[in-house]
C-alpha positions in Angstrom: 4.6 31.5 22.2 6.1 29.4 19.5 4.9 25.8 19.6 7.2 23.4 17.7 5.4 20.8 14.9 7.0 17.3 14.8 5.7 14.5 13.2 6.7 10.9 14.2 7.7 8.3 11.2 4.3 7.2 10.2 3.0 10.5 9.7 6.6 11.7 8.0 5.8 8.4 6.1 2.4 9.1 4.9 2.6 13.3 4.5 5.4 12.6 2.1 3.3 10.1 0.4 0.7 12.7 -0.1 3.1 15.4 -0.9 4.8 12.8 -3.9 1.7 12.7 -6.0 0.5 16.6 -5.6 -2.2 15.9 -3.0 -2.5 19.0 -0.7 -2.7 18.0 3.2 -2.8 19.9 6.6 -1.7 18.6 10.1 -3.6 18.7 12.9 -1.4 18.8 16.0 -2.6 16.4 19.3 -0.2 18.4 21.7 -2.7 19.1 24.6 -2.8 23.2 25.2 -4.1 24.0 21.2 -6.8 25.6 20.2 -7.2 21.8 18.7 -8.1 20.4 22.2 -11.3 22.2 22.5 -12.8 19.2 20.1 -12.3 17.1 23.4 -14.6 19.5 25.8 -17.0 21.6 24.0 -19.1 18.4 22.3 -22.0 16.2 24.2 -20.0 13.1 22.8 -15.9 13.2 23.1 -14.5 12.5 19.8 -10.9 11.9 18.3 -9.6 14.2 15.8 -7.5 12.2 13.6 -4.0 13.6 12.3 -4.4 14.6 8.4 -7.0 16.6 6.6 -6.5 15.4 3.1 -7.9 17.3 -0.4 -8.9 15.5 -3.3 -9.3 17.1 -6.2 -12.5 16.6 -7.7 -14.0 14.6 -4.4 -13.5 16.7 -1.0 -11.6 15.8 1.9 -11.1 12.9 4.3 -9.6 12.3 7.8 -6.8 10.4 8.7 -4.9 9.0 11.5 -2.4 7.4 11.1 -0.8 4.4 13.6 2.4 2.5 14.0 1.8 -0.8 15.9 4.0 -3.9 15.5 2.2 -6.2 14.4 2.2 -9.4 16.3 1.4 -12.9 14.8 -0.5 -16.3 16.5 -0.7 -19.9 14.8 -4.1 -21.2 14.6 -5.8 -24.3 13.8 -7.9 -24.4 10.8 -10.4 -26.2 12.3 -10.4 -28.9 10.2 -10.8 -32.8 11.3 -6.7 -33.4 9.8 -4.8 -35.3 12.3 -2.8 -33.3 12.7 -4.4 -29.9 12.6 -3.4 -27.7 9.6 -2.0 -24.5 11.2 -2.3 -20.9 9.8 -0.5 -18.0 10.8 -2.8 -15.0 11.6 -1.2 -11.3 11.9 -3.6 -8.9 14.3 -2.7 -5.5 16.0 -4.4 -4.5 19.5 -6.9 -1.5 18.7 -8.5 0.7 21.8 -12.2 0.1 21.5 -12.9 3.5 22.3 -10.9 5.3 19.6 -12.2 3.7 17.0 -15.9 5.0 18.6 -14.6 8.8 18.8 -13.1 8.5 15.5 -16.8 7.9 14.0 -18.1 10.6 16.1 -15.5 13.3 14.9 -17.2 11.3 11.8 -20.7 11.9 12.1 -20.8 15.3 13.4 -18.0 16.8 10.5 -19.4 14.5 7.9 -16.1 13.9 6.4 -15.0 10.4 6.0 -12.7 8.8 8.3 -9.6 6.5 7.9 -6.8 4.8 10.2 -3.2 4.5 8.7 -2.3 1.0 10.0 1.8 0.8 9.8 4.6 -1.1 10.6 7.8 0.3 11.8 9.7 -2.4 9.1 6.8 -1.9 6.5 6.3 0.8 4.1 3.1 -1.0 3.5 -0.2 0.9 4.7 -3.3 -0.7 5.5 -6.1 1.6 5.5 -9.3 1.3 7.1 -13.0 3.3 6.8 -13.8 3.7 11.1 -17.3 3.2 9.5 -16.1 -0.7 8.6 -14.6 -1.0 11.6 -17.1 -0.1 14.0 -20.3 -1.9 12.0 -18.1 -5.0 12.2 -17.6 -4.6 15.9 -20.0 -2.5 17.5 -22.7 -5.5 17.4 -20.0 -7.8 19.4 -19.0 -5.0 22.1 -22.5 -3.6 22.5 -22.7 -7.1 24.4 -19.4 -6.4 25.9 -20.4 -3.2 27.2 -23.7 -4.7 28.6 -21.9 -7.2 30.3 -19.9 -4.5 32.3 -23.4 -3.5 33.8 -24.0 -7.3 35.0 -26.2 -8.0 31.7 -24.8 -11.6 31.1 -26.6 -12.6 27.7 -23.7 -13.4 25.1 -20.7 -15.2 25.4 -17.1 -13.7 24.1 -17.8 -14.4 20.1 -14.2 -16.2 18.7 -12.1 -15.6 16.1 -10.7 -19.3 16.3 -10.9 -21.8 18.6 -9.7 -20.5 21.9 -9.2 -17.3 20.4 -11.9 -15.2 21.4 -12.9 -11.5 20.6 -12.9 -9.4 23.8 -12.3 -6.4 25.9 -9.2 -6.3 27.9 -6.6 -4.1 29.1 -3.4 -4.8 27.6 -0.8 -4.9 29.8 2.6 -4.2 27.2 0.7 -0.6 26.2 1.1 2.4 27.8 -3.5 2.7 27.3 -5.1 1.4 30.4 -8.6 1.5 28.1 -10.0 -1.8 27.3 -8.3 -2.9 23.5 -8.6 -5.7 21.2 -7.7 -8.5 18.6 -7.6 -6.5 15.2 -6.7 -8.9 12.3 -4.7 -7.8 9.5 -3.9 -9.2 6.2 -2.0 -8.1 3.4 -5.1 -9.0 0.2 -7.6 -11.4 2.3 -5.1 -14.4 1.1 -5.7 -17.3 4.2 -9.1 -16.5 3.7 -9.5 -17.8 0.3 -6.8 -19.9 0.9 -9.1 -21.9 4.1 -12.4 -22.6 4.1 -12.0 -23.4 7.5 -11.1 -19.8 8.4 -15.2 -18.6 7.9 -15.2 -17.8 11.7 -13.2 -15.0 11.3 -15.3 -13.6 8.0 -18.3 -11.7 9.6 -15.0 -9.1 11.3 -12.7 -9.3 8.9 -12.4 -5.7 7.4 -10.7 -6.5 3.8 -8.3 -3.3 4.2 -6.8 -1.7 0.9 -3.5 -1.7 1.1 -1.1 1.2 0.1 2.4 1.4 -0.8 3.7 4.6 0.6 7.2 4.0 -1.2 5.1 2.3 -4.9 2.3 3.8 -7.5 -0.3 4.0 -5.6 -2.6 7.2 -5.1 -4.8 8.4 -2.4 -7.6 8.4 -5.0 -7.4 4.5 -4.6 -9.0 5.0 -1.3 -12.6 6.4 -2.9 -12.7 4.2 -6.4 -12.9 0.9 -4.5 -15.8 0.4 -1.8 -14.0 -1.4 1.4 -17.5 -2.4 3.4 -18.2 -5.8 1.0 -17.1 -9.3 0.7 -14.7 -9.9 -2.5 -16.6 -11.1 -5.2 -16.3 -10.6 -9.2 -19.2 -8.5 -9.2 -16.3 -5.2 -9.2 -13.8 -6.5 -11.4 -10.5 -5.3 -12.0 -9.7 -3.3 -14.7 -7.4 -5.1 -17.5 -4.0 -3.3 -16.7 -4.5 -4.4 -13.2 -4.8 -8.3 -14.0 -1.7 -8.0 -16.8 0.4 -5.7 -14.0 -0.7 -9.1 -11.3 -0.2 -12.0 -13.5 3.4 -10.9 -14.4 4.1 -10.5 -10.1 2.5 -13.7 -9.6 4.7 -14.9 -12.9 8.3 -13.7 -11.7 7.2 -14.1 -8.0 6.2 -17.7 -8.1 3.4 -16.8 -6.2 0.2 -17.9 -7.0 -2.4 -14.5 -7.8 -5.8 -13.7 -6.3 -8.2 -16.3 -6.4 -10.9 -13.7 -7.2 -11.3 -11.9 -10.0 -12.4 -8.5 -7.8 -10.0 -5.1 -8.0 -10.0 -5.1 -4.5 -7.8 -7.9 -4.1 -6.0 -7.4 -6.9 -4.8 -3.8 -5.7 -3.8 -5.0 -2.5 -2.2 -8.1 -4.3 -0.4 -5.3 -6.3 0.9 -3.0 -3.6 1.4 -6.7 -1.3 4.1 -7.9 -3.7 5.0 -4.4 -5.7 8.7 -3.8 -4.2 9.8 -7.3 -4.4 8.9 -7.7 -7.7 10.5 -4.6 -8.9 13.8 -5.8 -7.1 14.1 -8.6 -9.4 13.6 -6.9 -12.2 16.3 -4.0 -11.9 19.3 -4.3 -14.4 22.7 -5.9 -12.8 24.7 -2.9 -12.0 27.3 -2.9 -14.2 31.0 -3.7 -13.1 34.6 -1.7 -14.2 36.6 -3.4 -15.9 39.9 -4.1 -13.8 43.8 -4.1 -15.4 45.7 -6.9 -14.8 
């Protein structure tokens, strides 16, 4: 029996990015009935198989699960004493907690690092997250949530900002019946650097590695930068990254990263590179018309 494998738009964007840089990859088909479907039934603990196995020369393999989300936004106050209060716009997606746990279980069994590629249909950017970084940030909260399901109510839901609790709930908009939660995303942590009053989220905010799928980003960026850490000057950017970021900031008239950290600079470049290239392209010459 011949089974046709068809990649969705997000998977096509990601695989094209890998192919363009000469990186070998294997697509793991998720269709029910395939041999790989035994992965759900064989182990004692179920795991979720990712979409891609990526082979990185000189390093080994990583697994990547591609997710396409409609990014939502919400205006929140910074918690200051200003009148009227300061508001900031925070972007987030709804993540299914069981999928996070199952991907982490795949990583545990296989000993292959697992990443999630979060994409928006309207953007060329991919927000890359190590699955264990997400799990380590949110498991202390949801372990309490799971205890609450069994009638052990020993902790109030943690709040991201005032009146925005981090809690598990079935999302009525999506088709999934499994509980999900609000996972805050941000290009390069700009609002965290600019608004000290947003400190409430710092314990659960996972800094992404932003990859421009149409730019100069490389898959080796995922293994050359530690993601499970706070932004600090202990990991300075390379001189060429500083120079490029300063050019982009000057030409676009925006502020460069305030912290001289390699992750912050790499994300700043990936986030603004395409817009910067548009204004640097030479104008198209117009053919002279005969009068």
